C-alpha positions in Angstrom: 0.0 0.0 0.0 1.2 3.6 -0.7 2.3 5.7 2.2 2.1 9.5 2.8 3.3 12.0 5.3 0.3 13.4 7.0 -0.8 15.6 9.9 -2.9 13.7 12.5 -6.0 15.7 11.4 -5.4 14.7 7.8 -5.0 11.1 8.8 -8.3 11.2 10.7 -10.1 12.5 7.6 -8.5 9.7 5.6 -9.5 7.1 8.1 -13.1 8.3 8.0 -13.0 8.1 4.2 -11.5 4.6 4.2 -14.1 3.5 6.8 -17.0 4.4 4.4 -18.1 7.5 6.3 -20.7 9.4 4.3 -21.8 12.4 6.5 -19.5 14.6 8.6 -20.2 17.8 10.5 -18.3 20.2 12.7 -17.8 23.7 14.0 -14.3 25.0 13.4 -12.1 25.0 16.5 -8.4 24.6 16.9 -6.9 22.0 17.1 -9.6 20.0 15.2 -10.4 22.4 12.3 -8.4 20.8 9.5 -10.3 17.5 9.8 -13.4 18.8 8.0 -11.4 21.1 5.7 -9.5 18.1 4.4 -12.7 16.1 4.0 -14.3 18.8 1.9 -11.2 19.3 -0.2 -10.0 15.7 -0.8 -12.8 13.3 0.1 -15.9 14.5 -1.7 -17.7 11.2 -1.2 -18.3 12.4 2.3 -20.9 15.1 2.7 -19.2 17.6 4.9 -20.6 20.7 6.6 -19.9 23.5 9.0 -22.8 23.6 11.5 -23.7 26.7 13.5 -22.3 25.1 16.6 -21.1 21.7 17.9 -24.4 20.7 19.4 -26.0 21.0 16.0 -23.1 19.1 14.4 -23.6 16.2 16.8 -27.3 16.2 16.1 -26.8 16.1 12.4 -24.4 13.2 12.7 -26.8 11.4 15.0 -29.6 11.7 12.5 -27.3 10.3 9.8 -26.5 7.4 12.0 -30.1 6.7 12.7 -30.7 6.7 8.9 -28.0 4.0 8.6 -25.0 6.0 7.5 -21.6 6.0 8.9 -21.2 9.5 10.2 -18.7 11.6 12.2 -18.6 14.8 14.2 -15.4 16.7 15.0 -14.8 19.3 17.6 -12.3 20.7 20.1 -12.6 19.9 23.8 -14.8 22.9 24.8 -17.0 22.1 21.8 -17.9 18.9 23.5 -19.3 21.0 26.3 -21.6 22.6 23.9 -22.6 19.2 22.5 -22.8 17.5 26.0 -26.6 17.6 26.1 -27.2 15.5 23.0 -24.1 13.4 23.8 -25.6 12.0 27.0 -28.9 11.2 25.3 -27.4 9.8 22.2 -25.5 7.4 24.5 -29.0 6.0 25.2 -30.2 6.0 21.6 -27.0 4.4 20.5 -26.1 4.0 16.8 -27.4 2.4 13.6 -24.7 3.4 11.2 -21.3 3.9 12.8 -21.4 7.0 15.0 -18.0 8.6 15.8 -17.0 11.7 17.6 -13.5 13.2 17.2 -12.6 15.2 20.4 -9.5 17.3 20.3 -8.2 18.3 23.8 -5.7 21.2 24.1 -3.2 20.6 26.9 -1.4 23.9 27.5 -4.5 25.9 26.3 -2.6 27.0 23.2 -5.8 28.1 21.5 -8.4 27.7 24.2 -9.9 29.3 27.3 -9.1 26.2 29.4 -7.3 22.8 29.2 -10.0 20.4 30.4 -9.5 16.7 30.2 -12.3 15.2 28.2 -11.5 11.6 29.1 -14.0 12.2 31.9 -16.8 12.6 29.4 -16.4 9.0 28.3 -16.9 7.8 31.8 -19.8 10.2 32.6 -21.7 9.6 29.4 -20.9 5.8 29.4 -19.5 5.8 25.9 -16.3 4.0 24.7 -13.3 6.2 24.0 -10.1 5.3 22.2 -6.9 7.4 21.9 -4.1 7.1 19.2 -0.5 7.9 19.9 0.5 9.0 16.4 -0.9 10.1 13.0 -0.7 6.6 11.7 -2.8 5.3 14.6 -5.1 8.2 14.3 -6.2 6.9 10.9 -6.5 3.3 12.0 -8.3 4.2 15.2 -10.8 6.2 13.3 -11.6 3.2 11.2 -11.8 1.0 14.3 -14.1 3.4 16.0 -16.8 2.9 13.3 -16.6 -0.8 13.7 -16.9 -0.6 17.5 -19.8 1.7 17.2 -21.8 -0.7 15.0 -20.8 -3.8 17.0 -21.9 -2.4 20.4 -24.6 0.1 19.3 -22.7 3.0 20.9 -21.3 6.4 19.9 -17.5 6.2 20.1 -15.2 9.1 21.0 -11.7 9.2 19.4 -9.7 11.5 21.7 -6.7 13.4 20.3 -4.6 16.2 21.6 -3.0 19.2 20.0 0.3 17.3 19.4 -1.4 14.4 17.7 -3.6 16.7 15.6 -0.8 18.9 14.4 2.2 16.5 14.3 3.2 14.6 11.1 3.8 11.0 10.6 4.0 8.4 7.8 0.5 6.9 7.2 -0.3 3.9 5.1 -3.1 4.5 2.7 -5.9 2.0 2.2 -9.0 1.7 0.0 -12.5 3.0 0.8 -15.0 0.6 2.3 -18.1 0.9 0.1 -21.8 0.0 0.7 -21.7 0.8 4.5 -25.3 2.1 4.5 -27.4 0.0 6.9 -31.2 -0.4 6.7 -33.3 2.2 8.5 -36.0 0.9 10.8 -38.6 2.9 12.7 -37.9 2.1 16.3 -39.3 4.7 18.8 -38.3 2.6 21.8 -34.7 3.0 20.7 -34.7 6.5 19.3 -37.3 8.5 21.2 -36.1 9.0 24.8 -39.3 9.5 26.8 -38.8 8.2 30.4 -40.5 4.9 29.6 -38.0 4.3 26.8 -35.0 5.8 28.6 -35.1 3.4 31.6 -34.7 0.2 29.6 -32.1 1.9 27.4 -30.1 2.7 30.5 -30.1 -1.0 31.4 -28.9 -1.8 27.9 -26.1 0.7 28.2 -24.9 -0.9 31.5 -25.0 -4.3 29.8 -23.0 -3.0 26.9 -20.4 -1.5 29.1 -19.8 -4.9 30.7 -19.2 -6.3 27.2 -17.1 -3.3 26.2 -14.9 -3.8 29.3 -14.2 -7.4 28.1 -13.6 -6.1 24.6 -11.2 -3.5 25.9 -9.2 -6.1 27.9 -8.7 -8.1 24.7 -8.2 -5.2 22.3 -4.9 -4.9 20.4 -5.2 -1.1 21.0 -3.7 -1.9 24.4 -0.2 -3.5 24.3 2.4 -4.4 26.9 6.1 -4.0 25.8 8.1 -5.9 28.3 11.8 -4.8 28.8 12.3 -5.7 32.4 10.6 -6.2 35.7 12.2 -3.3 37.6 10.0 -0.4 36.4 6.8 -0.3 34.4 5.2 2.8 32.9 1.5 3.0 32.0 0.8 5.7 29.4 -1.5 6.9 26.6 -1.6 9.4 23.8 1.4 11.4 22.8 2.9 10.8 26.2 3.7 7.3 25.0 6.1 8.8 22.4 7.9 10.7 25.1 8.2 7.7 27.4 9.6 5.6 24.6 12.1 8.3 23.8 13.5 8.9 27.3 12.9 5.5 29.0 13.9 2.9 26.3 14.9 0.3 28.9 11.6 0.3 30.8 8.5 -1.9 30.3 5.5 0.1 29.0 1.8 -0.5 28.9 0.4 1.6 26.1 -3.4 2.1 26.6 -5.3 2.9 23.4 -8.7 1.9 24.8 -9.2 4.7 27.3 -12.7 3.9 28.4 -13.6 1.4 29.6 -10.0 0.9 30.8 -8.6 -2.6 30.4 -8.5 -3.7 34.0 -7.2 -7.2 33.4 -4.3 -6.0 31.3 -3.5 -3.3 33.9 -3.5 -5.9 36.6 -1.2 -8.2 34.7 1.3 -5.4 34.0 1.2 -3.8 37.4 1.7 -7.2 39.1 4.8 -7.8 36.9 6.9 -4.8 37.9 8.5 -3.6 41.1 7.9 0.1 40.5 4.7 1.4 38.8 4.4 4.8 37.1 1.6 6.5 35.1 2.6 9.2 32.6 -0.4 11.1 31.2 -1.2 14.7 30.3 -3.7 16.7 32.3 -5.7 14.9 35.0 -4.8 11.6 36.8 -7.4 9.7 34.9 -5.6 6.4 34.5 -3.6 7.0 37.7 -6.7 7.2 39.9 -8.2 4.1 38.3 -5.0 2.1 38.9 -4.7 3.3 42.5 -8.4 2.4 43.1 -7.4 -1.1 41.9 -5.1 -1.3 44.9 -1.7 -0.7 43.3 0.9 1.7 44.6 1.6 4.0 41.7 3.6 7.2 41.1 2.1 9.8 38.8 1.2 13.4 39.5 3.7 13.7 42.3 6.2 14.0 39.5 4.2 14.5 36.3 2.7 17.9 36.0 -1.1 18.3 35.9 -0.7 21.6 34.0 0.1 22.0 30.4 1.6 19.7 27.8 4.3 17.1 28.5 7.6 17.1 26.6 10.4 14.6 26.5 12.4 16.9 28.8 9.6 16.9 31.4 9.2 13.2 31.3 12.9 12.6 31.5 13.2 15.0 34.5 10.3 13.3 36.3 11.1 9.6 35.7 14.9 9.5 35.4 15.9 12.3 37.7 13.0 12.0 40.1 12.4 15.7 40.1 9.1 17.5 39.3 8.7 19.5 36.2 8.9 22.7 38.3 12.6 22.0 38.7 13.3 22.3 35.0 15.2 25.5 34.3 13.1 28.0 32.5 13.9 28.3 28.8 15.5 31.7 28.0 16.0 33.3 24.6 17.6 36.5 23.4 14.8 36.9 20.9 12.1 39.2 22.2 8.6 37.7 22.7 5.9 38.4 20.2 2.5 38.3 21.9 -0.5 37.9 19.6 -2.1 41.0 18.4 -4.9 42.1 16.1 -3.6 42.4 12.5 -2.7 45.8 11.2 -5.8 47.2 9.5 -8.1 44.7 11.3 -11.6 46.2 11.4 -11.9 45.2 15.0 -9.1 47.6 15.9 -11.3 50.6 15.0 -14.1 49.3 17.2 -11.9 48.9 20.3 -10.2 52.2 19.6 -13.6 53.8 20.1 -14.6 51.6 23.1 -11.4 52.5 24.9 -11.9 56.2 24.2 -15.4 56.0 25.6 -14.2 54.1 28.7 -17.0 51.6 28.7 -17.0 48.1 30.3 -16.6 45.6 27.6 -18.0 42.1 28.0 -16.1 40.1 25.4 -16.3 36.8 23.7 -14.3 34.1 21.8 -12.6 35.2 18.6 -9.9 37.3 17.1 -11.3 40.3 19.0 -10.5 38.7 22.4 -6.9 40.0 21.7 -8.3 43.4 22.4 -7.7 42.6 26.1 -4.0 43.2 25.4 -2.2 46.5 24.7 -2.5 48.8 22.9 -6.3 48.5 23.4 -6.6 46.9 26.8 -10.3 47.2 26.2 -12.0 43.9 27.3 -13.0 43.2 30.8 -14.7 39.8 30.8 -14.8 36.7 28.6 -16.2 33.3 29.2 -17.2 30.9 26.5 -18.8 31.1 23.0 -21.8 33.5 23.2 -21.3 34.4 26.9 -20.7 38.1 26.2 -24.4 39.0 25.8 -25.6 37.0 28.8 -22.8 38.4 31.0 -23.6 41.9 29.8 -27.3 41.4 30.8 -26.3 40.2 34.2 -23.8 43.0 34.7 -26.4 45.7 34.0 -29.0 43.9 36.2 -26.6 43.8 39.1 -25.5 47.4 38.5 -28.3 49.5 37.0 -26.2 52.6 37.4 -23.9 51.1 34.7 -26.6 51.1 32.1 -25.2 53.0 29.1 -21.6 52.4 30.3 -21.1 48.8 29.3 -21.4 46.8 26.1 -21.3 43.3 24.8 -18.9 42.5 21.9 -19.3 39.3 19.8 -18.2 38.1 16.4 -20.6 37.2 13.6 -19.8 33.4 13.7 -19.8 33.4 17.5 -23.2 35.2 17.5 -24.6 32.5 15.2 -23.0 29.8 17.4 -24.4 30.8 20.8 -25.3 34.5 20.8 -28.9 34.5 19.5 -30.5 33.0 22.6 -28.9 35.4 25.0 -30.0 38.3 22.7 -33.5 37.0 23.0 -33.0 36.9 26.8 -31.8 40.5 26.8 -35.0 41.6 25.0 -37.4 39.3 26.9 -36.1 40.4 30.3 -36.1 44.1 29.4 -32.4 44.7 29.3 -31.1 48.1 28.1 -27.8 47.0 26.8 -25.9 47.6 23.6 -24.5 44.6 21.7 -21.8 45.0 19.1 -21.7 42.3 16.5 -18.3 42.4 14.8 -19.1 41.1 11.3 -15.9 40.5 9.4 -17.7 38.2 6.9 -15.8 35.0 7.9 -14.9 32.7 10.9 -11.5 34.3 11.1 -9.8 33.1 14.3 -9.6 29.4 13.2 -8.4 30.1 9.7 -11.2 31.8 7.6 -13.9 29.2 7.4 -17.4 29.8 6.0 -20.4 30.3 8.2 -24.2 30.8 7.7 -23.6 34.6 7.1 -21.0 34.2 4.4 -23.3 32.8 1.7 -21.2 29.6 1.0 -21.0 26.1 2.5 -17.9 24.2 3.5 -18.1 22.3 0.2 -18.0 25.6 -1.7 -21.7 25.8 -2.7 -23.6 29.0 -2.8 -26.3 29.1 -0.2 -28.6 31.5 1.7 -26.7 34.3 3.4 -28.0 34.9 6.9 -29.2 38.5 7.4 -28.0 39.5 10.8 -30.0 42.8 10.8 -33.3 41.0 10.1 -32.4 38.3 12.6 -31.9 40.8 15.4 -35.1 42.6 14.5 -37.0 39.3 14.5 -36.1 38.6 18.1 -37.4 42.0 19.1 -34.5 44.5 18.9 -35.9 47.7 17.4 -32.7 49.6 17.3 -30.4 47.8 14.8 -27.7 49.7 12.9 -25.0 48.6 10.5 -21.8 50.8 10.4 -18.4 50.5 8.8 -16.0 50.8 11.7 -13.3 52.4 9.5 -15.6 55.4 9.3 -14.5 56.0 12.8 -16.3 59.3 13.5 -19.6 57.8 12.3 -19.0 54.7 14.3 -18.2 56.6 17.5 -21.3 58.7 17.1 -23.4 55.6 16.6 -22.0 54.0 19.7 -22.7 57.1 21.8 -26.3 57.3 20.5 -27.0 53.6 21.3 -25.4 53.8 24.7 -27.7 56.6 25.5 -30.8 54.6 24.4 -32.7 53.0 27.3 -33.7 49.9 25.3 -31.9 46.9 23.7 -29.8 47.9 20.7 -27.5 46.2 18.3 -24.7 47.7 16.3 -23.3 45.6 13.4 -19.7 46.5 12.8 -19.5 45.5 9.1 -16.2 45.3 7.3 -14.4 42.3 5.8 -11.4 40.7 7.5 -8.2 42.3 6.3 -6.7 38.9 5.4 -9.5 37.8 3.1 -9.6 38.7 -0.6 
């Protein structure tokens, strides 16, 4: 078979194609964005789409699975928070066609507002999770996930991290599996989760988890590499690569089936070594499980719970028995270059005005979050996608005297993702706030993807272009104004007028991203 050097995200797209996936959906979010971009560009047999948010993407994929198609959703770790509501119920409804969720965690929070460990979702939602250690495995594990899904009637999560998503490796290419569409049968007891149906489906889940545990214990995704009986290291994901690099003489248990964990294999390995270590990024997920099994294990005493691991950190911890905090800080003569808004960015004009007017700015997720940094220093809160409007409402309700002295700022794609409902809340609960929608005609922060307001789909087809003005008016905002922020005097006057209004208002700052053609 031919081989190709691929990013982990490219390999996942290839794996889905080879597995016979026919429907894929996502919302762009680093480090998972390239998966759907590669699908749309290189694997046109897969219908691929950007959805307004991750919840919708997961629901689209679930519907395709019910119809009998192999389908896949991709999202970053915080995106799974958005999709958590349907995830827990789709765990009950299960799968017809293979139902796979690619989850990309971000240790180190390189492009995220937190560095949560989504292995916990697999345990909480009672769904199987597998985790590759390289781009080559990323392709193969994606294919295996579809098979596990159909065999056990479960959604399956494939967990990757930033290093797996964006590192390169040699990947062996295979052929596409055709004719994967399964028959569709009307089955309300399986797919309609009223309480009377949910209770027996919960019983089914527990029965399947017992079977999945046996399956995990016999899965080749978990492998013991015996080198000696002195020290044994249990590891997963990219940490496996670091362990192999700096501890070549130690026995290693590589866990690819993260949930349910392979208890029998862990017991065999742990019983066969004198000293037991667990090396994993973020939370002590495996470590806590092994300790609960009754084994003495060393883990987070030496391995940091914060940030990404590196070979140097693992070497320091395991071979020198010193925590990562003892590693000398890296120093460079090259001055740092903190991120900043691009020169000529339309958002810059907006924050220039907001800083001049000295208003409290409730911010959101996007390029414009960089306005918290100098020279603007003009953002004062930021939570998750869409939070700016809700936080703004709460801020003014708590401090009525600040009415007219605070605003919410949100991007066009973020507004579509999660900003519409809090705008409805603002109107419904008689808020008086001003919302600025920064419409640069693209989903810019993740690499200039299309969204429902751009007029084009992921696959390049022309489509309906969402009218943000009409949408805001439809939810009850009477004062909606569209302004080019580069006309800075007009923009400032508009902001002053809307701040003075004692009713909900929306200003759409409309100018294309400076980096788009």
